[in-house]
MIKOLLUM-467452 format. One record per residue (C-alpha): residue in three letters; x, y, z; residue number from 1. Coordinates in nm, 4 decimals. Layout:
% residues N
residu:east:north:up:num
ALA:X:Y:Z:NUM;
...
This chain:
% residues 56
residu:east:north:up:num
MET:0.0056:0.0007:-0.0064:1;
LYS:0.1081:0.3513:-0.0783:2;
ALA:-0.0131:0.7037:-0.0082:3;
PHE:-0.0120:1.0332:-0.2063:4;
ARG:-0.0869:1.3901:-0.1217:5;
CYS:-0.1792:1.5989:-0.4064:6;
GLY:-0.0390:1.9053:-0.2169:7;
ASP:0.2984:1.7634:-0.2723:8;
VAL:0.2656:1.8285:-0.6391:9;
VAL:-0.0059:2.1006:-0.6566:10;
PRO:0.0502:2.3392:-0.3674:11;
GLY:-0.2782:2.4158:-0.1602:12;
CYS:-0.4564:2.1033:-0.2588:13;
ALA:-0.5451:1.8940:0.0574:14;
ARG:-0.6655:1.5745:-0.1256:15;
THR:-0.5039:1.2486:-0.0203:16;
PHE:-0.5115:0.9097:-0.1781:17;
SER:-0.4050:0.5601:-0.0756:18;
GLY:-0.3965:0.2045:-0.2290:19;
THR:-0.1723:0.0340:-0.4846:20;
GLU:0.0177:0.2401:-0.7194:21;
ASP:-0.2242:0.1755:-0.9916:22;
ASP:-0.5202:0.2586:-0.7659:23;
ILE:-0.3645:0.5905:-0.6817:24;
LEU:-0.2823:0.6838:-1.0483:25;
GLY:-0.6304:0.6225:-1.1424:26;
GLN:-0.7855:0.8274:-0.8630:27;
VAL:-0.5319:1.1065:-0.9257:28;
ALA:-0.6123:1.1213:-1.2916:29;
GLN:-0.9949:1.1533:-1.2078:30;
HIS:-0.9024:1.4188:-0.9443:31;
ALA:-0.6797:1.6138:-1.1826:32;
GLN:-0.9627:1.6290:-1.4352:33;
HIS:-1.2502:1.7088:-1.2048:34;
ASP:-1.0731:1.9328:-0.9530:35;
HIS:-0.7934:2.0902:-1.1351:36;
GLY:-0.9374:2.1075:-1.4898:37;
LEU:-0.6729:1.8876:-1.6552:38;
THR:-0.8171:1.7200:-1.9704:39;
ASP:-0.4866:1.5413:-2.0528:40;
ILE:-0.2463:1.4073:-1.7917:41;
PRO:0.1065:1.4750:-1.8939:42;
GLU:0.3721:1.1913:-1.8437:43;
ALA:0.5744:1.4438:-1.6384:44;
LEU:0.2877:1.4784:-1.3900:45;
VAL:0.2607:1.1001:-1.3586:46;
THR:0.6189:1.0752:-1.2913:47;
GLN:0.5882:1.3535:-1.0222:48;
VAL:0.2906:1.1604:-0.8527:49;
ARG:0.5002:0.8331:-0.8615:50;
GLU:0.7974:0.9966:-0.6939:51;
ALA:0.5893:1.1578:-0.4258:52;
MET:0.4126:0.8320:-0.3246:53;
THR:0.5149:0.7142:0.0191:54;
PRO:0.4483:0.3764:0.1912:55;
ALA:0.1242:0.3815:0.3619:56;
């Protein structure tokens, strides 16, 4: 299990996620679209999310 805090990549966002890496990436993609207005998730953002994940 891993955890991710969106605020580690997007300052000011308090949303958190936990689960497997794939679970988190899916949840973050939906969050980025709905809450941050991103229609396309750049690979650089995926890399940042992966690097910011911590053991849960």
